[in-house]
C-alpha positions as CSV (number, residue, x, y, z in Angstrom):
1,M,0.0,-0.1,0.1
2,K,3.2,2.5,1.1
3,C,4.4,1.9,-2.7
4,L,1.1,2.6,-4.0
5,L,1.0,5.8,-2.7
6,L,4.5,6.5,-3.1
7,A,4.1,6.3,-7.1
8,C,1.0,8.2,-7.0
9,T,2.6,10.7,-5.3
10,L,5.9,10.6,-7.9
11,L,3.4,10.7,-10.8
12,L,0.8,13.3,-9.3
13,G,4.2,15.5,-8.8
14,S,4.8,16.6,-12.2
15,C,1.5,17.6,-13.3
16,M,1.4,21.2,-13.8
17,S,-0.9,23.7,-16.7
18,L,-0.4,26.6,-18.7
19,E,-2.9,29.3,-18.6
20,Y,-2.6,31.7,-21.5
21,D,-4.9,34.5,-23.3
22,L,-4.4,35.8,-27.3
23,D,-6.3,38.5,-27.0
24,A,-3.7,40.7,-26.3
25,V,-2.1,39.2,-30.0
26,P,-2.3,42.2,-32.6
27,I,-2.9,39.8,-35.5
28,P,-5.2,36.7,-36.0
29,V,-3.7,33.9,-34.4
30,S,-5.2,30.4,-35.7
31,A,-4.5,26.7,-35.2
32,Q,-5.1,26.0,-38.8
33,S,-2.2,25.7,-41.4
34,A,-1.0,28.3,-43.4
35,P,-3.3,28.4,-46.8
36,A,-1.5,27.4,-49.9
37,T,-2.6,30.8,-51.1
38,A,-0.4,32.9,-48.9
39,N,2.6,35.0,-50.3
40,E,4.9,33.9,-47.4
41,V,5.2,31.5,-44.9
42,T,8.0,31.3,-42.5
43,P,7.8,28.4,-39.9
44,F,9.0,29.5,-36.4
45,Q,9.4,27.8,-32.3
46,L,9.8,29.5,-29.3
47,K,10.6,27.3,-26.0
48,A,10.6,28.5,-22.3
49,K,10.5,26.9,-18.9
50,H,7.2,27.0,-16.4
51,I,8.8,25.9,-13.1
52,L,6.1,25.3,-9.7
53,W,8.3,26.3,-6.5
54,V,7.3,24.2,-3.9
55,H,3.6,23.4,-4.9
56,G,3.7,27.2,-5.6
57,A,4.1,28.1,-2.4
58,L,6.7,30.1,-3.5
59,G,5.3,31.1,-6.1
60,R,5.8,29.9,-10.2
61,S,7.6,31.2,-12.9
62,V,5.3,31.2,-15.8
63,P,6.2,32.1,-19.2
64,N,4.5,34.8,-21.1
65,V,3.0,33.0,-24.2
66,T,1.7,36.3,-25.5
67,E,4.3,38.1,-25.0
68,M,6.9,35.5,-26.7
69,I,4.5,35.2,-29.7
70,E,4.7,39.1,-29.9
71,S,8.5,38.9,-30.1
72,V,8.2,37.1,-33.5
73,I,5.5,39.0,-35.4
74,D,8.1,41.3,-37.4
75,G,5.3,42.9,-39.4
76,H,3.7,39.7,-40.3
77,D,0.1,39.8,-41.3
78,R,-1.4,37.1,-39.1
79,I,-0.4,33.8,-37.8
80,A,-1.3,30.3,-38.2
81,G,-0.6,26.3,-37.2
82,L,0.1,27.6,-33.4
83,R,0.3,24.8,-31.7
84,I,1.4,25.0,-27.6
85,T,2.5,22.0,-26.0
86,Q,4.1,21.8,-22.4
87,S,6.4,18.5,-21.6
88,G,9.1,17.3,-19.9
89,G,12.1,16.0,-21.0
90,F,14.8,13.8,-18.9
91,H,16.8,16.7,-17.3
92,E,13.0,18.1,-16.0
93,W,11.9,14.8,-15.0
94,L,15.1,14.4,-12.6
95,A,15.0,18.2,-11.2
96,T,11.3,17.3,-10.8
97,H,11.7,13.7,-8.5
98,L,15.4,14.8,-7.2
99,S,14.0,18.0,-5.7
100,L,11.0,15.4,-4.4
101,T,8.7,17.6,-6.1
102,T,9.2,20.6,-4.3
103,V,10.3,22.1,-7.8
104,R,8.1,21.0,-10.6
105,M,9.3,22.3,-14.3
106,K,8.0,21.4,-18.3
107,T,9.3,23.3,-21.0
108,V,7.1,25.1,-23.2
109,V,7.1,25.2,-26.6
110,I,5.1,27.1,-29.4
111,E,5.2,26.6,-32.6
112,G,3.2,28.0,-35.7
113,Q,3.3,29.8,-38.9
114,L,4.0,33.8,-39.7
115,V,2.1,34.3,-42.7
116,R,2.3,37.4,-45.3
117,D,-0.6,37.8,-47.5
């Protein structure tokens, strides 16, 4: 029974949610791929860390998704194919579990296509 409880604690220790609002982005954003009629399509990928310190008691380091997206706009007309994922690799898993889940870490990946019409 103790082993089951310990296993559940370790597995649940890495669960975190990321909240973001794209209303402030000054150009239209869509999850659909760019149409073939677009003049210029440039793929982009951004990465940042999402860290929860001591189960949130000491705060959290949340990447500003809107600000990150605005940093790559650079005169484009819209963003297509936007995907935002949060996952943990081996280093994040190791940091989370060596700290006994007091520091939970995930990598946030923002991918999409910058479109000029």
